[in-house]
N, C-alpha and C positions, 0 to 999 in steps of 0.2 A: 503493499498499500504505500501510495507515494503523499508527502502531504501538498495539498494545495493550494500556488500562491498565493501569497496577504497582499492585496489592495488599500490602501487608503484614499479614500477621496475628500479634499478640500474645498470649498469655495461658500463666501457670506451670504450668497443667494441660497436659503431653503429651501425654494418651490424647484429651483434646478436640479438640485440636491435628490431631493425625492422625484424628480423626471428622469435625474441620469439613474437613480436605482430601482424606478421601473423598469425601466429602458434594459437594465444591466440582469435583469432578474432569472431570464435564461441560462446565466453564466455561471448562478450562485452552485451546481456542480462543477464547474471548473476552477473557480475563485473564492476564497475567502475576502469580503469587500465588508470594508466600514466606512462611513461618512460623516465629516466632523465638518458644521458652518462656522466655526472660530480658530484662525492659527494658535492660537496660545492653547488651546484646547487640543490640538493635533499632535504638538509639538508634548502634551501629556503622553499622550495614547501611546506616541511614536516610544517613550520613553519607557513605556510598559510591557509592548508587544514587539515582535518583529514584524516589519512590512518588506516585502520582496519592490513595492513601487509606492508611489506617494505621485499623486495627481492634483495639481494645484489648479486654482486662478491665477493668474498674474495680480490683476488689480483687486486688492482686498481691504477693509478700512485698520487700520493701527498696524498692520505688515502686509508688506507684498508679497509674492507668492516666489520671488528671488530670496528675499528676505527668510521666510519659510526654510525653501530647499538649502540655503546657505545651513540654517541651523541642522537642519536633518542630517545635513552632509558629517557634520560634528558629532552627533547623536548616533548615529546608523550609518556608515560610511558605504557600506555593502547595497544601500536601497537604491534603486533606482530613482532620478527623479525628474519627471515630465508637470512642464506648465502647459495648462489648458486654455487658451484664452480665444476670446471672441474679440476683443480689440486689435486693431493691425497699428 
């Protein structure tokens, strides 16, 4: 038995996260997924659990996606870090 990849999605827009969660439901047999709408809470979660991938929005209040991923790099350097943004 293999461990499913664990992915954390971070975005300050709770409705977007809910939609993402719904659209990815078909992947729940393949991936362990968590969703966080506050970057500081995401850091706490990363401190408690191992994530293979973190996907975050670029622009969030209080901490940008870049800042979040820089901190994640220090906490969990082997975690793949991705920014997903609708901003040009």
